[in-house]
N, C-alpha and C positions, 0 to 999 in steps of 0.2 A: 675570646682574643685579647691577647695582652696589650697591644696599642692598635691605634688607629689604620696605621700602615698593614696590618696583617688582615683587617678587615676590608680594606681595598685590595689585596692581593688575593683574598678567597672569593670574591667575585671574578676575579679572572678575565677582566676587561682593561681594554687600552685607554679608552674615553670612558670616564663615570660623570653622570649628571646626577645631582640631586636638587630637588625642589622643595619648596619650604621647609628651609633650614632653620628658620626662627632663632637667628642669634645675631650677634653682632661683632665688629672688628675686634672690640675689647674682650669680648665674651669667648673669643677662642684661644684655645692652647696652641702651643707651637705644633704639637703633635698632629692636630687637624689642618692648623692653617699650613704650614709646610711640611708634610710627610716625605719622608725620604722615597726616592724613586719617583715622585709625582710632583708636576708642576699644578699648583692651584690658582683657580680663580673663582672669586667671589663678588656677588653683587647684594648690597643690604639695603633696607629702607631707609631713604633719608630722615625721615622724622619719627618714625615708630620702630621701637626696640621689640625685638623678639617677634616680628611678624614678618611673614612672605619670606622672601631671599631664596637665590638659587647659587648652586656652585658647582663647578665643573673640575674634575681632576684628569690629567692627561699624564699617562706613563712616560718616563722620559727616554726608556730604552726603545720606545716603538714609535713616536711620533711627536713633534713639536708644532703647535699652531704657530702660524705665520703672522697672524694679527688678532687682535682682541678688541672687545669694547664692551661697556655696559649699556643696557638699555636698547630699545629699539631705534631710537633716533639720534642716539649719539650725544644727547645733550649731558648726561652725566659724564664728566672728564676728570681724570687724576691732574694732579699738580707737578708739572707744566701740563697743560693740556696736549692731547694727542696730535702730531701733525698730519697733514694731509695724506703723507706716506703710510703713518700707522693706521690710519683709519681703515676699516674694512671695506667701504663704498666711497664712491665719489658723492659729491653733493646730489645729484641727479636721482640716485638710487635710494634716497631715503623717504621716508614717509610725507616729511613736510613738503617734498615736492612733487611726489606722487599724488598726493590728496590735494594739491594746490588748486583753488577754483571750485572745490566742491561746496562751498558755502557752509562749511561744518564749523562749530566753534570748540573745536578738539584743543586739550590744554595738554600737548606735548610733552612739557615739562612735569606735570603731574602723573603723566601716563609712566613715566621714567623713573620716578621718585620712589617707588613701591618695591624695588629691588626684585622685579619678575623676569629679567632677560639677560641672558649672555649670547653674545655673537661672537665665533671663533671661527677663523679663515685657516682651513687645512689644506688650500691649494685645490685639490680634487673638488671639493665642496665646501659651503659655509654652513656651520652647525648653530643652530639657533637653540638654545636651552630655554623653555619658557614655563611659566607657571601662570596660566590663564586665571583671572578671578573667578570666583565662584559665585552663587545665586545673592549671597550675603544677606541682608535683611530686607531684600525687596524694595528698598526705598527708589525713588526716581533717579536722584542723583546717583546711587550705586549702579543702578540699572544703565544710566548713561556711561557710566566710566566703564562698565565691562563692553558695552555694545563699541564705545571708541576704541578701547584696547583691541578688540578683534578687527576693526577696520584697520587700525596701524599695523598690526601684526600680518594681516592680508596685504596691505599696501607694501611693507618690507620684503616679504616675498617676492610680490610683483616685481618690484625694482631690481633685485637680485636678478630675477630670470630673466624679464624683458627688457630691462635696461642694461644691464650689465652683462648678460647671458651667461650667467653662474648656476651652478648645480645646488641645493638647497635639502638640507636635513632638518626637519624640525623635532625636536626631543621634549617632552615633558608633559605635565599635567594639563590638560587642555579644560577640565573640568565640564566637558560636553560629550554626548554619545554621538556618534556619526552613523548608527543604523539602528534599526529596530531590535535586530539581533545582538546588538551591544548593551541590551538593558534587560533586566530580570522581570520587568513589568511592562517591555514592550509590545507583547502580544494583547494584553490585557488592555493598554491604551489604546491601541488600534480598534479592538472590539468596542469600546465604549465611545471612541469616536463614531464609529458605524452606527451605533444604536442611538446617537444623538444627531444623526443626518449627516455627518461628514463623510468624505469620498476616500476611498484607498486607505492611506497609512497616515492621513491627515491628524488623526488623533494622536499621533506620537508626535509630531513635528508642531505642536504648539508653542513650544519654546523658542525664545528667538536665538539663542545659543546653539540648538539642534541644528536650526535652519542655517544658520551660519556656518556651521561644521559641514555640514552637507554641500553646501555651495563651496566651500575652501577646499575639499577634496576633487579629484578627476571622478566624472560621473561614467557610468557604465558606456554612454556612448563616446567619451574622450572629450566630452565639453566641460563647462562650468571650470574648478579651479586648478590648482597645479599640483597639489600633492596627492602623493599614493600612500595608503595606509599599508605598509611592508608586512605586518602581522596577518592583517585579513586577506591580501593579496596570497600569502601563502596557505591560510586556513579559511577559505571562503563561507564554508559552512558549519564551521565550528561552533557548536553551542556551548552556553557557559563560559566563553573565555572573559572572564571578568577580572579586573586589576584594582577594584576598590570595594570596601564593604563598611557597612556602618556597625562599627564597634560597640556602640550602645545597645544594640539589640541581638547582640552576638549573630550577626548576619553571614561571617564567613564560614560558621559551621556548616550551613545548608548552601554555600555559595550564592546567596542571595545579594548579588552586587550590581555593579555596571563596570563598562570599559570606558575610562577617561583618561588612561595614558597611552600615548601613541610615540612611535618613531615613523614619522612620514618622511618620504623623499620625493624629488622631481624623477621623471621619467629617466633621464639621462643617468641615473645612479642604479636602474634596476638590473643591468648587466654584472653589478659588483655584488650584488644580493645574494649571499650562500644560504641563510637560515635567519629567522625572526621568530619569537614566542614570547610568553610570559612566564614566569618563574613564580607559581602562586605557592610553592612550597616553602619558600623564605618568608618567614614570618617576623613579628616585630612592630609593625606598623598597619595602618587600615588600607594602605597599598601593597602592592608586590613590583617587584622590579620587571622591566619589558627590557629587551636587548634585540640587537641586529647583528648579525655574523657577516662581514664582507670577505671575499675573496683575496688571497694574497696576491694572486695574478689572474688575467683574464685573457682571451686571444679576440683581438679585434676582427673586423669583417674582413680586412686584407690578410689576416693570418698571423701577424705580429703578436707576440706575448707583452703585455704590459703589467709591470711590477706595480703594486699598491703603494709601495714606498718611494717609489720614483715620481709617481703621479701626486703625492703629498708632500713632495720636496724634502724626504727625511733622508739624511745619510748617518749610518751609524758610526761611522769612523771619524765623522766631524762634529764635535759637540756643538749643539745649537742652543741659545738663549731663549728664553720664552719672550711673549711680548711685555710691553712695561707694568700693565696691570696685575700682572702674576704677583701673587702673595709673597713669593722670593725677594721681591724689590721693596717690600714695605720696611719702613724706617726701623721696625722692632726686631727684623730678622735679618736686615741686611748688614748689620754691624754698626749703623749709625747712630742706633740709640739703645742704651743698656737698660736691661730689664730690672725691676725692682729687687728681684730675689737674687740678684749676683751682688748685691752690697752685704748680703748675710752669709754668705758662706761659699764655698766651693762645690756644694754637692751636686751630685749627678743623678739625684734619685729621679725616677720617673713623676712627671706630675700630674694630677688627675685631667683626665681628658672631658673638656665640657664644651658646649656651643652646640653639640647635635643631641637629637631627641635619641636617647637610648636608655640602656639599663646598666648600672656599674657593679661590678664584682671584685671584692677586694679577697686578695688570697697572699696571706701572710706579706706584707709589706708592700706588695705591688697592687695596681689598680687597672683594670681594664674595662673597656667600653664596649659595647654591642650595640650597633645602630638599629632602629626600629624595622631596618629593611632586612636583617639579617634573623635567621631562625632562631629560637629560645634554647633549643639544644646546645648552641654554640656559646652560650654565656658561662664563660668561666672553664670552658673543656681545654683548653689548652693553657700550660704555663710554662714559663720560662724556667730552664734547669738552674739558673743562677738569679736570685733575688736581690735586689738594693732596698735597703730598709728607709724610710723617710728621716729626713734631718731631725735631731733631736734638739735639746736646749744647747748643746755643744757639739759641734759637729766635729772636734778634735776627739771627742771621748768615744764617737760612733766609728770613727776611722780605725781606732785601736781595738775595737771589739772585735772578737774572733770569730763571730758569727754575722758580722756585717755582710760578708758575699761568702754564702756557704751554700753548697747543692741542696736540693730540696730534699733529698733523701737522707741526708744526713741529719736535717733539720727534722725530720718526722721522727727519726729513731731516738732522738734525745730525751732521757728521763728528766723529771721534773727537778731533781737534785742537779743535773750537769749543765741545766740550762738557766740556773740563777744569777750567774756572772754576767749573763747577757743584758740585765737591766740595770746596770751600773748608775743610770742616769737618775733611778729613783731613790728616794731617800730611806736609808737604812733604819729598820726597827731591829732591838735586841731580843732574843727569845723571853727574857724576864719581862720586859715591858708588853711583849705580845700574850705573853701567859697573865698577867697582872690585869691588862684591859680586859681580857676575855672573861677573866673569873670576875671582876667587878661587874661587868655588863650582863653576865649571867645571872649575880646575883639579883639585880636591879630587876632584871626581867623576868625571872622566876617567883619573884615576891608574889604577886597575883595569885600564882596557883597555890600558894599554901593557905588562903583563905578555903574554909571548908564550904562544900556543895559548890565549887564554880569549877570541877575538873573538865567537864566537857559541857556542849550546849545543850544537851539532854537533862543536866543537873538543874536545869530552869523549870522542869516539867515535875521533879521530886523534890521533897521536903530532905536537907541534908540532917544525918543523924550523926551526933558524935563528934567533938571538938577536933578528933586527930585527923591530920590530914595525911600522914603517912599509912592508914588503915585504908584510905580510899585512893590512895594513890597507886597506879599499875606499877608492874618491875620496870617497865622500860622508862619510867619518870626517876627511879632511883638510881642517879648518876652522880657519881662522887666528883668533888670538885677536883680532887687530885687526877683522878682517871682522865677527866676533860684535858685538863692542861696537859697531861701526859700525851693524850692524844695529839693536840695542837702542837705539842713540841716534837712529837715524831713527825707529823707530817711537815712541819716547817723548818726542821733543822736545815740551817744554811739558805733557807728561802727568804729572797730579800722580797718586800711587799711593800705596798704603800697603805696609808691610814684607811682610806677607801676600801682596799681589798680586804684588809682585816676586818672590818665592818661587815662588810659582804658575807666571809666566811663564817662569822660569828651569827648573823641573821641566818644564813644558811642551816647551820647547827639548831639553832632555836625553831625554824620552821620545821625541821625534823622530829623536834620534840613535840611539837603541837600537834604534827600528824598522828604521833604515836598515841598522844591523849584523846584525838578524835577518834582513832580506831579503838580505842579501850572499850570492852565489852560492858554494855549497861548491867549485865547481872553481876558485876564486882560493887557495883553501888548497894546500898542497904534499902535504898528505897524503890529498887528499880522492879517493875512488874511486868515487863515484857521481855522477851529474848531479843538478843542483838540483831538477829535476822530479821524478825518483825520491825525493828527500829529501823534497820538500813532500807526495808522494802519501803516504808512509810515515808522517810525521807526520799527515797529514790523516784517515790511517783508524785511527790510534792514539786521537786526541782528538774524533774524530767523535762527534757526541751519540746517545745510544741511540735507535733508530726504535723509535716505538710498534709494539708487536704488534697483531696484528688480535683482534678479539673472537671468540671460539669459537663463537659464537651465529649473529653475523650476518656473519661474515668482513669487517668493516670496521675500519679503524685504531682504537686505543683512544685514548682520551683521559689524558693524564698529569696528575696531582693531586699536592699537597705535603699531609702531614700538618702543620696548625698547632697542633693542642690540645697543651698543653704535657704531657710524659711522655717516655718513653724513645724513643719513635717520631716526636717533632718532627722535620720538615726532613727525613724520608723520602719517596721518591716512590713512588708507586703508580699503577696504569693501572686504568680503569674503561671500561665500555662507553660508547661516544662518543654514543650514540643518546639524547634526551630521555626525561624521565621522562612518564608519562600513565596513562590509567586503566587498570588491568590490568597495569601493568608489574611485574617479578617481584621482588619484596621477600624473597624466600625462602619457602621451605616452611613455616616456623613462622607466617609472617603472611599468606601467600598461598595459596589452594587452586591446584592445578595446573590446575583446567579454568577459573580464571578469568585465567592469566595470557595477555596479550596480547602475542605475539612482535615486534610492530612498535615497541615501546617499550624502555627500557633492561632489559637483562637483569642478574639478580644474578650469574650465573656471568660472571667477567671476568677477562682475563688479568694481573690483579695479581701472581698468585704467580709467573709467569714473568718478569714485570718484575723483581720482587724477586731474583730468581736473578741475572738479567743484570747489575744493578747491584752484585752482588757479585763478580763474575768480570772477567776480563780481555776484550780485543778479541776472542778465539776465541768467547766466550760470547755477546758482542754480535751476532756475525755470527749464531751459532746461534738465538739469539731471534728476530732480524730475517726470518730464512729458515726459521722453523719450520714443518715440514709439516703437513698435517692430523693424520697419524699422530702427531706429537707432540703435537698439540693434543688428540687423542684418549685418548692415555695418560695426560694430567695428571687425567683424571676417574678413569684406574684407580688411579693410586698418586701422593700428594701427598707422600710422604715420600723416596722414591727421587729424585735430580735426573734429569731427562728426558734429559741427555745420556749417562747411564750405563746407560739400559735401551733394548733394542732389542723394537720392538713391530710386528707385523704388523697393518695395519688389518684384515684378513681375520680375524684371531683375536677380534676385538670382537666380542660378542654383544649383542643388545639385546631387551628385551620389547616387549610389543605398544606401549606407550606410548613407545617408542624410548630408554628408559633404560638404560644401560650396565649389563649383569649381571656383578658381580663375583665371580670364581672363589672359591670357599671354600678357605680354606688346611688344606692336608693335613696331618694330625698324624701323625707317626711314632711308633711304637710304641717303649717303652725297650728296653734290652737285655734287661732280666731279664723272663721271663714264666714266671709260676707254673705247675706242672703242675695237671692236674685231680685232685680228691681220691681218683677211682677208680683212678688211676696210681700212688698211694702204696703199693704193696703189700708193700714190705719191712718186716720186723719192726721196724725202726728206727723207722718212723712209726705203728706201731701203739700205741695208748693205751686207757686205761679207755674202754669203750663209753660213750656220751652217750645215755642214755634220754631218751623225752620227758616232760615235766612232765606229771604227773595232777592237776589241779587243779579245784574247781569252778567252774560258770561264775558271771560277774559277776552279782550282785544285791543291790542297797544296802538290806538288810533287818536288822532286829535280830539275828538268827540267825548272820548272815554277819559280824558287826563283829569284829575281830582276826583273820580269816582271809584268806590269799591266794587270788585267784581268777584266772581267766583270762577275757580278753574273748572272745565268741563269734566264730566264723569265719563272716562274712556279707559278701555281695557288696556292698553298701553300707556297709561299715567306714569311718566316718568318719577313722580314723588312717591309714588308707591312702589315702583321698580328700582330704582336707583337709591332710594332712601333721601334724607334731608339732613341739613346741618341741625345740631342738637338744640339750639334756641328754637328754630324755626319749629322743629317737629313738637316741642312742648306748646309753642303758641295754637299749632293747628290741633293739638288733642284737648285743649280748652275750648276752643269754638267747635261748632258743629259740623263745619265744613270748611275745606281749605279755600282762603281768599287772599286777596292782596288789593292794594290801591295802585290804580294807573298814574304813575308821575309822568312828568315832562321827558324825564332823562329815560324812562321805558319807551317813550315813542321814538326818540331820536337812537336808542340803541337798535332797535327794532328795525327802523328805516337802513341803518349801517349794515344789518345783515341780509336786507332785500337786497343790496347792492352787490353784497359778498357771495350770493348764490350761483351767479354765472363767473368767478372769479376765482383763482387758486388761494388757500388758505395764507400762503407766502404775504397775500397782499393786506390781509385783514386778520391780525394777531394783537388782541386788546388786553388788558389787564383794569378790571374794574377796581378803582382806588377812592379813597375818602376816609372820613374820620369813623372811630369806633361806633358800631349802631347806627350808622347811617343808612343801611338798607341794601349792602352789596350783594348779600346773598340772596335777597329776595328777588334784586332786579335779575341776578342770572338766572334762579328759576323762572323768572317770567319769560327770559329769552329762550329757555330750554322748552318750554309749553308752547311757545310761540312757533318754535322750529318743528316741533313734534305735529303741530296742527296743519302746518304749511308744507308736508313731505319731505323734512329733511332727516336724514339718520342721524341719531343722536347719541354720543357718548358723554355721560355725565357722571362726574366722581366728586360727590357731594363733601367728602371729608378726605381730601388728599393725605393729611397728617397721619393718617392709618398706613399709609405706604412707607413710612419712615420712622415709624415709634415702635418697629420691633415687635408687632402684635401678629406677624403672619410667618409661617415657616419660609425657608429661603434655602437655597443651593447654590453652588458654584458651578458655571458653566464654563467648561474649557473653550467652547466654540466662539463664543461672544465675549468672554472674560468678563462677564457681569455675572452679579449673582441674581438667580431667578426667584420669582416668587409665585409658586405654580397654585397656592391655595386661593390668592387674590385673582390671580389671572383667570382661573377657571370661574370665579363669581363674577368679573366683569365680563367674560364672554356669555355667561348665563343672563345676566341683566340687560347687556347689549341685543342679545337674540330676543329677550321678550318685549323689549321696548319697539324693535324694528323688524319684526319678523317677517310681515307683508312686504317690505322693501328688499328685505337680504332675500326673500324667496325669488326675486326678480333678477338677482344677479348670480355670477358664475366665475370661477377662477379662470385668470388669463393665462395661465401656464401652468406647467406641472410641478408637483411639491411632493418632496419624500420626508417621511418623518419614521425613523427608527424602523427599518424594513417595511414600512407603510408607504405606497405612492397613493398621491390624490392627483389623478388626471386633469388634464385640461377641460374646462366647462363644468367642473363639480359645482354644485348650488352650495352657497356661502353657508347655508343652514346646514347642510351635511358636513360641511367643514367644520363648523363648532360643535355637531354632533360626535366628531372624533374625540375633541377634549372631554367631552361630558362621560365618553365610556373609557377613556385612556387619561385621567386627570394630569399623570407627570407630563403629558405633552401639550398641555394649556399655554406655557409661555411662548411655547414655537409658534402654536397655533394663532395666539392673539397676534403675535408679530406678522405671521403670514395673512390674517384677517386685514390689519390696520393697512397693510402692503397693498392687499386688492383693492381696499376702500379709497386708497390713495389715487389709484390709476382709474377707477370707473367715473364717468361722466353723466350717469343718470340721475343720480341724486346728491344735492349737495349734503357735507357731512358738518356739522357742529362739534367740536370738542370743548366741552366745559367743565372747569377745574374749579373747585372751591377748596379755601385754604391754600392756596397756590405757591404762597410764599414758604411754606413748610419744606418744598421740594428742593429748596436752595439753601436749607439749613444743615446741620449736623445731624447725622440720624443716630439711633439708638442700637443698631445693628453692630454688630463685632464681628471682624474674621477670626480665623483660628488663631491668631496671636493676639487677641482682644483689643485689636485697633480699630476704631470707628471707620465705618464703611463709607465713602463719600456718595453723595445721593446718585451721581451720575454711574456708580458702578451696580446699582440697583436696577433691574430690568424695566420696571413698570415705571420709577420716577425718571430715567432715562429718556425712556418711548416718550414720555409727555414732554420733557425739555426739549426733545428735538423737534416735536410739531412745534412747541410754542418760539423756538428760536429760528425756524425756517430751516432747520436741516434737512427735516421730512416735511411734506407738504401736500394736501389733498388738490386733486385737480379742480375741484370746486368745493367752497366751504370756508370755514373760519375757525379760528382759535380764540376762545374768550376764559379768562381766569378771573379770579376775585382774591384778593388777599384779606387776612384778617389781622388787625392790629391789635387787638386785644389779648392774642396769645402770648404768655409768658415764655414758654418752652421753645416756642417756633416763633422767633422775633423776624421782624422784615431784615433780610442781610443788606448789607451795603452796596452788594452788586445789582440788587433789584433795584434798590433807592436811586443807584446811578442811571440805570437804564430807564427808569421812569421819571427820572427827575424829580424826585420826592425829597423832602426837606429831612437833612440829617440832625440827630439828636445832639451832636457837638460839632464845632466848625470843621469842615473838610481840609484835611491836609494831605500833601504828597506822600507821608510816610503811614497813611492809613492802610492797613493790609487789605489785598484784593486778590482772589483766586481766579487767574487766567482763565482756566475751564470753566468756571461759573459765570465769569463774563461772557464767555462764547456762547453760552446758553441763555443769555438774556438780549443779544442781538435782534433789534428790529422790534422789539416791543413796544407798544404805545399806552399810554394811560388813558383811561376813560373816567373822568371824575364824576363822581355820584354827590349830590348836593349834601350839605350836612344837616340842612333843615328841611322838614317838611313844610309846606306852603300850608297857610290856615285852611284852605279849602280842603287839601289833603288829610291835614290831620282832623277834621271835622268828619270826613268820611270815615276814616277809622275808628273814630270815637262812636258814630252811630253803628258801625258794626258791633262792636262789644256791648253796646247798651241794647240793641235789638236781639241781639243773641242771648241775653238774660245770663251772661258770663257773670255780669257784676250783679249783686243783690241789691245794693245800695242803690239809693234815688241817686238820679244822675241830671244834673241841669247845666246850662250855658256858664255860670260862674264856676262849677267845678272844672268844666273844659277848659276855660280861658286859663284857669290857675294851674292847671297839671300841665297844660303847653308852654306857661311861662317857666315853670320851674324845670322842664327838660331842656329849655332851650330851642325847642322843636325838634331834638333829636330822636327819631322813629324809634328805638330800642328804649331809651330812658322815657318816652311818652308812654310807653305799655308797661315796661317791667317796674321802674321806678316811680311811676305816675299811678296807672289805673289799677294795676295788679296789687301794687304794693300799699294803696291807699284804702279802695275800696274792697268789701266783701267780695269773694269770689269763689 
């Protein structure tokens, strides 16, 4: 296409709407801003250049809009602003008035400032050309912007339809799918949702934009929104009717796309619709055009004929001016402002067309532009018969040139001699100068060839013989100076060239001579031992390009790609499966279930690793890659660390499971050289020591009579310390002592009495966090409460190391249903431990309602033990079943429930987990931390029970966050100011938490009991006495941990 107007004409439309123009007013040429035969309207972003933007072109011979304005809210105004008569709607019809009183903090000016909407009034209907925001970077701010834009667009349509009684046509890129059939992955999304326990098509409607799109359009029963999808109305069951494709993965080749471009109308315009469809054959962009065709006339219910031009108030015989915001009235095109180029001549040359995404094609002095929405075959397909040249240094010389305006056929038939006068603007050179310069340059450049033994690159491998160069030079080198000068003169007689062109000509001739030298047979050399054929074959094998390896799944040659993203890998080559993408292509196990993978499309497993090795090695590696056997390709699954050419693997040794996956051999761990003897074998007197007697301590009971006494935990089958585990420091102490024991303190009794009162109350009333100085005994107190509840008929859920939930030590996966990251491994572990510690009580409980898990239904009245058994058999269901179990425990009233969590503060800190964009995942986006915080904050509650947490102040990685300090009224490290950053979400998860302070010091009685335990258990070999006790108690300031670890264990032999 020669001009932009030709492109518009080729579309054969009267009203043309473009979205995502990505230009600015100053970046448009006149041919794009005011094309002949069209009125143009533009809306550009206020702050960002080259971003967003929409435009509408209206053919002047068909229709002229009555009114026009930018934006949905009419906030962006020209100068002077539009009057009430020039506005499309009255005040009551704009979104500000429609959404008034909705308590929404919508920034209407910000929504209109990105250049996303043009509103034109054509009389019969109001046209809204819109470009809706996409998903963007997924930030909360951008998600709110998108939701607000959808709400304002819907309110704008509602105001036009309900308040003003107008018909509306919405055209553009809405960046959302309206139905499952409009997405290439729609059926797979539905299937995945059903497998996760969702109902119907809920797996597809997970995105807010899709739900809004569904509500924006008229539903099948005629309710919901106002808009009707014209294309789907005419093609209700048409599959693969997509308008957008991902160009990065060549998705258009296999029609792996989505339909996000629409032309929607209100019901009153349906009689006018003659046809509607998409145009996927028009290429050049990642979108394709969508069109609707209207009847020129219709017959109404009374039998009267209504002309389209009449209802659109268009009269051919009376020229009409467009609305004032048309580009026709811009100062630079209305004659009020002179362009800079007008000061430099009167040239009428066609200027390059810029401002639109497209491809430029130069054809002898003319420039044509092809937009991305046009097919590639149109680029440069048509040229005007008469061409105008660009102005040179002197426009007067150009005007005198006989070829400045000449038919194309005449130009093509010109010989080089007859066309030399057309370049009068270039500096002339005489033939003598040309010959002299060429001879001098030839002498300088051919001097190195006179050195013996350097005729070709092969001469480096043979010792030259004889001083004569002429004897070694091939006939093609023996070119006389006069002959070459003659040649140049014959070619250049009367030919006017520039110095640069002379250099290029001489370089070209020297390149030909070098090529002749390279093709000289090595047999002409005195020291050549091999034939020219063998040498050529040798060099060909060395310099041969890498042959693409075969895809290890399909066995087809792979496709080579180059990394273009800036970074250390830019420019590197890699291979991928050559098959196109399609519904169910392998995106990887993290994004695609194995049962949904369709093997006929591109596979995730590609030979890129083999290709990377090949590019790092010599020709031998190239040959090995090219001739890679099936065994080598199989071996790549077994080991990606050892190069495949160093390993020998028999295909018979490869074992596979039922699904065909390769079973990796477990690494055999060899025992060290030292193997300790069994204690029973240490019979020599040297190994005999004082006999260690078992401790004889009273059984643990948190009563007033037991305060200050050391007690042992009873040995029971459901011992929580054995089933749930212990904090690390406590576990080390219990391993040194002969049996688990602890000292009953005053705070132990008061905390146990608090739980006794809570056993008949909801956990919402008892949510406590144990606080205190590091080492004061918070974890021991929490374990004492857990033991006490187990012995008194409570159901206990104990998590001794909560930081394991956020330190990225367990696998995780995203759940679309809950929009959180599930932790199936830890969920299964928690279920198994909960069952082992509470099996007798869970056997007496049953489900209160029916539950469904991925095609599995759990009927009403199912025993909770059987419910946990489902997760044991099917581990992927563990997170859902754990959530269901906790819900059932929350509603039952037979047994109180204690939820105890140590390292509680870690749940409110930054996690080590990362999303696919390597952004840290917030703790409330992980399933288990979120569940714990919901019970801690009272968002969820047990009918009977309590929540008790214990913080750790000595952990440098997971420090106590400010939100938790504020809730528990704990001191801050620095003075608290209003500028300290707080997370509102985390603050919501700390609501109602109360602090239970643990004394920093052991009393003398409590410390003495602890001292006697270590003494009587023979854990300390050194002799102990009262003076040593008082010394260690004073040194530790009575702190329980320091008294044991820095006092007893650090000083005495143990």
